[in-house]
N, C-alpha and C positions, 0 to 999 in steps of 0.2 A: 492583858492590857484593861488600859481605864476606861469608863462606859464614855468619857466624853472622848476617846480614840476611837471608839467602837461609833458612837454618833456621826464622828466626822468621816468616817469610813463608810455609810451606809448613807448621807447626804450626795457624800463625791461618787459612789453609785449612782443614784437617786438621778444625779446631773449628768451621768456617764447617758444612761440611759435614756434621759431625755432627746439628749442633742443629739441621741441614734435615731429616736423615732424621728424628730424633727428632720432631719436627712435623709431618710429612705421617705418619708412623706413628701419631702420637695426632690430629690431624686430617683426616687424608685422606679418610677415609671420608664429609667433609661435599661434601668435592668430588664425589666419586662418587656421591651421592644427589643432589647439584644434577642431574650431567647424565644420571643416571637418570631425573632430573623431568621434565627439559626436553626427553629422547629419548621419555619415554612420553607426553609431554603433547603434543608434536606428533604422535603416531602415534593418538592419541584423537579428537583436532581430525580428522583425515586420515578417521579412521575413522567418527564422529560426520556428518562433510560427507558422505559417503558412502551412508551411511543416512538422510541427511534425501534427498539426490538421488535413491536407488533410492524413496523411499517418496513423492518430488514424482512421477516418471517413472510408476509403480504408479497412481497416482491419476489420472493425465493418461491412460493409457490405460484404466482404467473409464470417466473420461468420456466418449471418444470411442467405445466401446463401446455406452455406454448411450444413444447421440444417433443410434444407426446406425438402429433404428425408424422407420418413416415414421409412423406415427402418432402425436399427440402426448402422449397418456393414456401408450401404451406410453415413450414416452422419462424423461415425469415417473415412472412407479413404478422404472425401469430407474435414474433419477439416486437415488430414494428410498433404495433397496438400497445406495449407496455411503455408507461412514464415512471421513470424513477428519479426522483427527487435528489438524492445524496450527490456528490459527485464520481462519487467510487461504485455504486449503486448503475449511474449510468456507463462507467467505463467497463464495468463489467457485462452490462447488455451488451455495448455495442462489440465486445469481443468475440461474443456468444453468437452475433449477428455476422459479422464477419466471418468467423470460422465456419457459417452456415452458407455463405457466401462462396466463400472457397467451394464446399463441399459441393456447389450447384455450379462448379466452372465459372466462378463471375468472380475473376482474381482483381480484377479492375477494379469492382463493385467495394470488396472488401478492403484494399488498397486504400480507398478511399473513406471506409471508415473508418479503421483504423487511428490513418492522420487525421480525421476529425476526435480521434481522443487523444492521439500525442498533442495538439493544438491546444487541447481545454485546458488553460489556465486555473481553474479550480479542481481539477483532476490532482491526486497525489501521484510525486513524480514517480514510482516504482510504477502505478499503470501507464502512466504517459511512455514510462520508457519500454514497458511491456511491447505494448502498442506501437512503439517504433519498430522496435528490434522486428514483431512480427510482419511487420507493413515492407520492411525492407526485404524480407523472405517473401512474401507475395511477388514481390513486382521482379524480386531475382533481375535476368540480364535485360530486363527492359531498362533498365539502369546502367549508366556506365560505370566500370571499372571503378574510375576517380569517386564519383557521387556512393558507391558503395563503399568507397576505402574509407571515407571522411565519416560517411554516418556510422558503420561500426565504429571509428578510433573515438566516437565520441559517446558512443555506448562502452567502451573499453575503460574507459578514465578509473582510477583509484576510485575504490568503494563503492560502486554499482554494482547492485546484485547481481548483473546481466553481464560482467566483467570479461567473465572466463569462456561463456559462449560468444561473445562478439571477438574475442580473440582466434579462438575456433577459426570461425568466417574471415576474422582477416588470413589465417592459415591459407583457407581456401581460396582465397582470391591471390595469396601468393603462386598458388598450385595452380593456379588457371593461367598468369600471368608469365608463367615459366619460372619462377625464383623458386625451385625447388629448398634449396639450402635453407633461406629466410622460412620458411613454410616449418621443415621442420624443426629449425630452434625457439621457435616458437611454440610448436607441437610439444618440443622437451620442455618448454617454461612451463606449460600449462600442466603439465605431470611432475612437475617440481611441487606448483603451489598447493599449500595447505588446505584450500577452498575447494579444491577442483572434486566433483564427484565422482561417484563409478562408473556410472555410464559415461561420462564426457572422456574420465583416465582410460575407458576402453577403447573408444573411437579414436583419442589421441595414438595410443598406442599402434592402434592397426593402422591408421594413415604414417606414419612413421615408416612404419615397416612398408608398406606399398610404396613410399615413395625411396625404399633402397637405404632408407636408416637405420641406423643401430640401435636398440633399446641398452640404456645406463643399463648396469648389473644393481641389483635392490641394494 
């Protein structure tokens, strides 16, 4: 390479370096802001998670303390003094309260508490469905057959985690109304479902035999 070529290359490199420095001076703040935003966002995310975790732990401690008294009415009163900000926490608190009300022979109050959870649009669907299911069990025969059938039909929709438990209740309604054949057919469908738990499978099998049906050979 000649001296001229070497000189031109050095000048070109200096021009490039000069342009780079000018660009950095002009737009470098954008990169700084981006880095600060990323670091700040990560820090805020961790802070938020820590706050939520602390709130959840505090709620859990409060609930455990509220469940210590021996008398159901004392536990109900203690649970009523707890405040839960998150919808899921409110649902859990409400279901525990309803369970204590049921244990204290206050089925009506328990059903009302569960109904409040089921109607709360901020609560996740799974909690609302569980509350609806428990409410129906609490109310029992105080609801008409048609009311119970309609409500359990809604919970038996495809994809609902409570689908098979709702199907079991529908089978019991069919037994109640004297439609034994339909009940056996529904119970057998429960047995054939791959998502059926061992406990439900056992109950369905026992019910089929009790109704005079026959279990299919494995």
